[in-house]
VOBA-1610 file (N, C-alpha, C; in pm, whole numbers, padded with zeros to 5 digits, always signed):
BEGIN
Met+10884+01471-11925Met+10959+01373-11876Met+10858+01325-11793Gln+10800+01411-11732Gln+10708+01351-11617Gln+10615+01278-11721Ile+10526+01332-11802Ile+10435+01281-11886Ile+10496+01121-11933Ile+10605+01107-11974Ile+10672+01012-12045Ile+10688+00842-11915Ile+10760+00942-11725Ile+10741+00822-11672Ile+10638+00758-11640Leu+10505+00909-11678Leu+10351+00838-11590Leu+10317+00724-11683Thr+10354+00766-11817Thr+10258+00699-11933Thr+10338+00543-11931Leu+10447+00520-11859Leu+10477+00391-11844Leu+10470+00348-11746Ile+10449+00415-11607Ile+10380+00356-11520Ile+10247+00337-11574Ala+10191+00384-11611Ala+09995+00304-11654Ala+10033+00253-11719Tyr+10125+00234-11860Tyr+10112+00082-11916Tyr+10153-00072-11816Leu+10241-00026-11752Leu+10294-00118-11671Leu+10204-00193-11584Ser+10129-00083-11509Ser+10006-00090-11416Ser+09938-00240-11524Gly+09844-00120-11596Gly+09771-00186-11730Gly+09808-00323-11763Ser+09982-00390-11772Ser+10028-00497-11791Ser+09988-00586-11723Leu+09921-00596-11595Leu+09952-00677-11466Leu+09822-00789-11514Pro+09862-00872-11534Pro+09749-00942-11608Pro+09667-01038-11466Ala+09585-00951-11371Ala+09530-00957-11274Ala+09490-01135-11298Gly+09373-01141-11377Gly+09318-01247-11407Gly+09420-01396-11478Lys+09473-01357-11568Lys+09599-01496-11558Lys+09657-01524-11414Ile+09695-01420-11350Ile+09767-01424-11198Ile+09692-01513-11103Ile+09525-01472-11136Ile+09415-01505-11019Ile+09388-01691-11032Ala+09367-01703-11187Ala+09389-01846-11261Ala+09450-01961-11224Arg+09630-01883-11233Arg+09746-01964-11229Arg+09707-02002-11071Met+09677-01948-11005Met+09683-01972-10846Met+09579-02056-10814His+09467-02091-10922His+09371-02219-10930His+09442-02354-11023Gly+09562-02327-11049Gly+09631-02418-11129Gly+09537-02426-11247Ile+09480-02313-11359Ile+09417-02314-11468Ile+09486-02191-11544Asp+09474-02257-11688Asp+09560-02132-11756Asp+09433-02032-11869Ile+09414-01947-11740Ile+09261-01917-11802Ile+09244-01839-11987Gln+09371-01849-12040Gln+09351-01799-12189Gln+09293-01918-12286Arg+09341-02062-12186Arg+09353-02165-12274Arg+09164-02202-12169Arg+09074-02133-12141Arg+08947-02168-12082Arg+08849-02028-12141Gly+08708-02128-12122Gly+08599-02036-12179Gly+08630-01964-12275Ser+08623-01771-12305Ser+08647-01755-12418Ser+08809-01698-12438Gly+08862-01762-12365Gly+09037-01746-12352Gly+09084-01601-12300Asn+08963-01504-12248Asn+08999-01344-12239Asn+09049-01414-12053Ile+09188-01271-12025Ile+09225-01279-11909Ile+09113-01229-11805Gly+09004-01127-11883Gly+08946-01023-11776Gly+08832-01108-11685Phe+08788-00977-11616Phe+08638-01020-11520Phe+08537-01130-11543Ala+08504-01135-11665Ala+08383-01219-11719Ala+08456-01362-11749Asn+08551-01372-11815Asn+08586-01555-11863Asn+08614-01597-11665Val+08694-01496-11596Val+08759-01593-11508Val+08628-01574-11406Gln+08536-01523-11347Gln+08408-01517-11334Gln+08321-01663-11355Arg+08349-01668-11516Arg+08240-01783-11589Arg+08329-01900-11548Val+08488-01922-11559Val+08567-02019-11514Val+08576-02082-11360Leu+08609-01970-11299Leu+08621-01986-11150Leu+08517-01950-11073Gly+08467-01872-11088Gly+08324-01817-10986Gly+08341-01668-10966Trp+08232-01637-10890Trp+08220-01514-10852Trp+08332-01414-10778Arg+08375-01520-10661Arg+08508-01432-10629Arg+08592-01448-10645Ala+08670-01518-10746Ala+08783-01522-10844Ala+08766-01371-10961Gly+08659-01394-10963Gly+08582-01294-11091Gly+08578-01168-11060Leu+08525-01103-10885Leu+08493-00985-10824Leu+08661-00935-10789Ile+08768-01052-10782Ile+08897-00998-10752Ile+08976-00945-10848Thr+08915-01023-10939Thr+09008-00962-11088Thr+08886-00841-11160Leu+08768-00828-11117Leu+08757-00709-11173Leu+08799-00576-11054Ile+08752-00556-10926Ile+08865-00511-10854Ile+09038-00450-10942Ile+09111-00523-10903Ile+09265-00514-10928Ile+09226-00466-11108Asp+09181-00554-11232Asp+09186-00488-11353Asp+09093-00325-11391Thr+09017-00240-11265Thr+08986-00125-11225Thr+09077-00057-11206Ala+09123-00067-11075Ala+09226-00048-10953Ala+09336-00006-11098Lys+09405-00126-11212Lys+09479-00053-11282Lys+09455+00053-11371Gly+09352+00126-11353Gly+09300+00214-11452Gly+09279+00376-11355Phe+09258+00331-11242Phe+09199+00402-11153Phe+09332+00492-11106Gly+09468+00407-11033Gly+09580+00451-10953Gly+09647+00557-11059Pro+09649+00455-11209Pro+09796+00582-11275Pro+09686+00686-11291Thr+09565+00737-11349Thr+09449+00807-11361Thr+09452+00906-11261Trp+09456+00846-11145Trp+09453+00930-10983Trp+09634+00995-10993Leu+09724+00945-11033Leu+09820+00969-11002Leu+09927+01103-11093Ala+09842+01060-11227Ala+09870+01121-11334Ala+09813+01276-11316Ala+09678+01260-11245Ala+09599+01389-11243Ala+09682+01481-11066Gln+09725+01393-10996Gln+09819+01488-10882Gln+09966+01582-10940Val+10002+01426-11033Val+10124+01559-11069Val+10123+01661-11161Val+10095+01596-11359Val+10054+01655-11432Val+09891+01740-11481Gly+09771+01691-11360Gly+09670+01792-11385Gly+09551+01681-11469Ala+09428+01734-11421Ala+09341+01659-11482Ala+09335+01651-11615Asp+09385+01729-11664Asp+09379+01752-11796Asp+09419+01614-11935Thr+09511+01582-11853Thr+09615+01500-11919Thr+09592+01367-11844Ala+09564+01364-11726Ala+09519+01224-11703Ala+09453+01143-11755Phe+09355+01137-11815Phe+09240+01091-11924Phe+09356+00992-12031Trp+09488+01109-12103Trp+09519+01004-12178Trp+09612+00969-12116Ile+09694+00980-11974Ile+09788+00884-11931Ile+09688+00733-11879Gly+09584+00760-11862Gly+09486+00624-11829Gly+09478+00574-11930Leu+09472+00643-12044Leu+09475+00530-12168Leu+09598+00418-12207Ala+09687+00473-12106Ala+09828+00389-12154Ala+09773+00268-12060Ala+09727+00284-11936Ala+09721+00170-11887Ala+09593+00078-11957Ile+09474+00105-12015Ile+09427+00044-12085Ile+09477-00062-12219Ala+09590+00034-12312Ala+09693-00033-12381Ala+09738-00125-12308Gly+09780-00108-12214Gly+09859-00250-12132Gly+09776-00358-12089His+09692-00328-12033His+09568-00451-12033His+09535-00518-12166Leu+09535-00393-12293Leu+09500-00533-12391Leu+09644-00560-12449Trp+09770-00530-12442Trp+09893-00563-12473Trp+10001-00589-12413Pro+09950-00642-12319Pro+10074-00681-12203Pro+10173-00729-12216Ile+10291-00710-12211Ile+10417-00734-12221Ile+10452-00878-12207Trp+10387-00907-12071Trp+10398-01036-12041Trp+10320-01153-12084Leu+10225-01149-12196Leu+10178-01258-12232Leu+10146-01215-12370Asn+10266-01156-12404Asn+10260-01126-12603Asn+10174-01090-12594Leu+10155-00970-12550Leu+10080-00852-12679Leu+09920-00915-12675Lys+09903-01034-12554Lys+09768-01095-12566Lys+09651-01066-12433Gly+09626-00945-12432Gly+09566-00925-12294Gly+09404-00924-12273Gly+09367-00852-12210Gly+09156-00813-12205Gly+09090-00775-12324Lys+08978-00684-12275Lys+08925-00604-12317Lys+08937-00454-12280Gly+08971-00463-12151Gly+09020-00306-12143Gly+08917-00229-12075Val+08786-00314-12062Val+08658-00246-12034Val+08645-00221-11853Ala+08686-00282-11768Ala+08712-00256-11678Ala+08829-00202-11592Thr+08938-00185-11642Thr+09053-00052-11680Thr+08990+00104-11716Gly+08942+00103-11844Gly+08882+00187-11850Gly+08736+00250-11779Leu+08634+00118-11703Leu+08537+00201-11581Leu+08700+00250-11476Gly+08825+00213-11448Gly+08904+00258-11318Gly+08903+00406-11364Ile+08903+00443-11529Ile+08962+00550-11543Ile+08878+00697-11485Met+08729+00640-11553Met+08612+00738-11496Met+08549+00734-11348Leu+08591+00626-11322Leu+08592+00625-11159Leu+08620+00752-11113Tyr+08774+00768-11168Tyr+08809+00903-11095Tyr+08813+01020-11137Leu+08783+01018-11253Leu+08736+01100-11335Leu+08563+01207-11353Gln+08526+01136-11366Gln+08375+01128-11433Gln+08304+00997-11205Pro+08300+01060-11170Pro+08263+00860-11040Pro+08145+00857-11058Leu+08045+00947-11042Leu+07907+00927-11040Leu+07822+00864-11179Ala+07916+00902-11300Ala+07897+00833-11438Ala+07922+00734-11432Ala+08065+00694-11387Ala+08070+00575-11371Ala+07998+00498-11309Met+07957+00483-11177Met+07873+00433-11109Met+07806+00387-11132Val+07725+00495-11238Val+07560+00440-11299Val+07608+00365-11407Gly+07741+00360-11512Gly+07758+00272-11572Gly+07799+00159-11505Leu+07794+00119-11410Leu+07838+00009-11360Leu+07758-00076-11303Ala+07654-00003-11276Ala+07475-00022-11210Ala+07426-00085-11360Ile+07412-00023-11428Ile+07362-00062-11575Ile+07452-00205-11610Tyr+07557-00200-11596Tyr+07608-00358-11649Tyr+07585-00445-11539Cys+07573-00391-11407Cys+07523-00504-11341Cys+07377-00596-11371Phe+07298-00456-11380Phe+07159-00431-11425Phe+07141-00601-11513Trp+07212-00570-11610Trp+07165-00615-11736Trp+07237-00787-11724Arg+07326-00785-11619Arg+07421-00871-11610Arg+07273-01002-11539Trp+07252-00944-11454Trp+07158-01010-11314Trp+07041-01055-11469Arg+07007-00958-11571Arg+06859-00987-11640Arg+06922-01147-11715Gly+07037-01174-11724Gly+07127-01292-11813Gly+07150-01215-11934Trp+07222-01102-11930Trp+07279-01061-12104Trp+07426-01102-12071Arg+07436-01138-12237Arg+07625-01141-12188Arg+07681-00995-12106Ser+07800-01043-12077Ser+07875-00934-12049Ser+07935-00834-12130Ser+07989-00888-12289Ser+07983-00802-12351Ser+07843-00647-12400Ser+07748-00739-12389Ser+07636-00655-12417Ser+07567-00579-12279Gly+07582-00593-12183Gly+07611-00507-12089Gly+07749-00430-12049Ser+07880-00470-12071Ser+07957-00376-12102Ser+07908-00224-12154Leu+07867-00260-12304Leu+07846-00172-12392Leu+07705-00095-12335Ser+07630-00157-12296Ser+07485-00081-12264Ser+07507+00047-12101Gly+07686-00017-12052Gly+07723+00063-11894Gly+07836+00176-11997Ile+07872+00124-12080Ile+07902+00278-12153Ile+07818+00389-12191Leu+07710+00308-12256Leu+07602+00392-12339Leu+07570+00496-12170Gly+07560+00432-12090Gly+07517+00493-11987Gly+07613+00576-11894Leu+07710+00530-11873Leu+07849+00657-11815Leu+07820+00729-11913Ala+07845+00740-12089Ala+07844+00868-12164Ala+07736+00960-12162Leu+07636+00896-12120Leu+07504+01022-12108Leu+07513+01072-11957Ile+07570+00985-11875Ile+07560+01074-11734Ile+07658+01198-11751Thr+07782+01182-11809Thr+07868+01266-11829Thr+07857+01319-11912Ile+07805+01337-12042Ile+07706+01467-12147Ile+07684+01527-12015Trp+07533+01488-11973Trp+07481+01519-11848Trp+07529+01643-11743Met+07582+01565-11708Met+07694+01623-11568Met+07815+01716-11594Glu+07914+01665-11728Glu+08010+01803-11766Glu+07990+01786-11957Pro+07911+01817-11970Pro+07911+01821-12113Pro+08022+01845-12240Ser+08128+01933-12211Ser+08286+01948-12225Ser+08351+01810-12233Ala+08326+01708-12077Ala+08378+01603-12120Ala+08302+01475-12247Trp+08272+01506-12311Trp+08164+01393-12357Trp+08270+01350-12443Trp+08395+01413-12516Trp+08499+01266-12598Trp+08593+01148-12476Gln+08535+01169-12336Gln+08639+01046-12264Gln+08502+00937-12267Pro+08412+00928-12276Pro+08399+00808-12264Pro+08297+00809-12420Ala+08344+00868-12551Ala+08338+00853-12679Ala+08406+00761-12691Ile+08560+00809-12647Ile+08707+00739-12682Ile+08699+00595-12584Leu+08657+00523-12485Leu+08628+00466-12401Leu+08524+00345-12455Gly+08407+00429-12526Gly+08320+00334-12640Gly+08385+00287-12729Leu+08478+00372-12832Leu+08495+00335-12976Leu+08565+00195-12905Ile+08693+00219-12807Ile+08823+00132-12750Ile+08689-00019-12793Ala+08630+00023-12680Ala+08532-00103-12606Ala+08421-00194-12754Cys+08392-00080-12839Cys+08338-00146-12972Cys+08467-00184-13009Trp+08555-00185-13017Trp+08694-00253-13120Trp+08735-00363-13042Thr+08746-00353-12938Thr+08748-00436-12819Thr+08683-00566-12807Leu+08522-00536-12837Leu+08478-00627-12842Leu+08415-00700-12951Arg+08449-00654-13076Arg+08376-00642-13204Arg+08347-00783-13224His+08435-00869-13177His+08406-01020-13231His+08259-01088-13186Asn+08268-01032-13000Asn+08102-01030-12976Asn+08008-00956-12996Ile+08004-00852-13056Ile+07903-00774-13139Ile+07880-00900-13282Arg+07983-00922-13330Arg+07959-00997-13479Arg+07929-01145-13386Gly+07934-01230-13308Gly+07838-01270-13314Gly+07702-01271-13230Lys+07673-01180-13202Lys+07545-01107-13121Lys+07481-01130-13272Val+07528-01035-13341Val+07467-01004-13500Val+07429-01125-13557His+07464-01216-13562His+07509-01387-13630His+07475-01506-13551Asp+07428-01434-13431Asp+07371-01531-13341Asp+07495-01645-13337Tyr+07580-01658-13294Tyr+07686-01761-13247Tyr+07762-01718-13150Asp+07788-01780-13009Asp+07870-01777-12904Asp+07993-01752-12930Thr+08039-01629-12875Thr+08188-01608-12866Thr+08269-01622-12727Glu+08160-01635-12658Glu+08197-01659-12494Glu+08281-01801-12489Thr+08310-01890-12567Thr+08373-01990-12524Thr+08450-02030-12603Ile+08562-02102-12585Ile+08635-02160-12700Ile+08612-02301-12731Pro+08719-02364-12852Pro+08718-02515-12802Pro+08795-02553-12685Ala+08766-02688-12598Ala+08865-02766-12539Ala+08941-02824-12619
//
């Protein structure tokens, strides 16, 4: 019963549409601007760094909080799986007709609890590539790869955690990846 309750808490936590709420506070429907995504990168692009960073912090906390809580109640082995429910909430929030974000920041939150050094390295890689002018999706995938390599190096038995997050990111970023391969812009929608 504890696992069911923790999973529900994680899903509901993940489904909090931080970017949508922050944009609405600025009088903007974020799902109709930029890429239409409710996550950090689109909020940052449309509303600036301050609003974007607030979104990033909240979206990361949506993964960290439920993972931490699950680790306290049922143990660290189950905490990752509970954390995935937060990603599911972010991807398919009940409040937005199941149309959410990409889940990368929420996945970062999970790994910040379970593999903090690897997560910080992944975040640093993402920041470096964004600073160099890469798109958020490319930086995210590079950061996840770095996170995976550090996790495998530090705790080889946990290789599957970043592998699962990487698969989720590849799936949620598939349109961005396809756009990069075929050289079209997926980061804006028609006005």
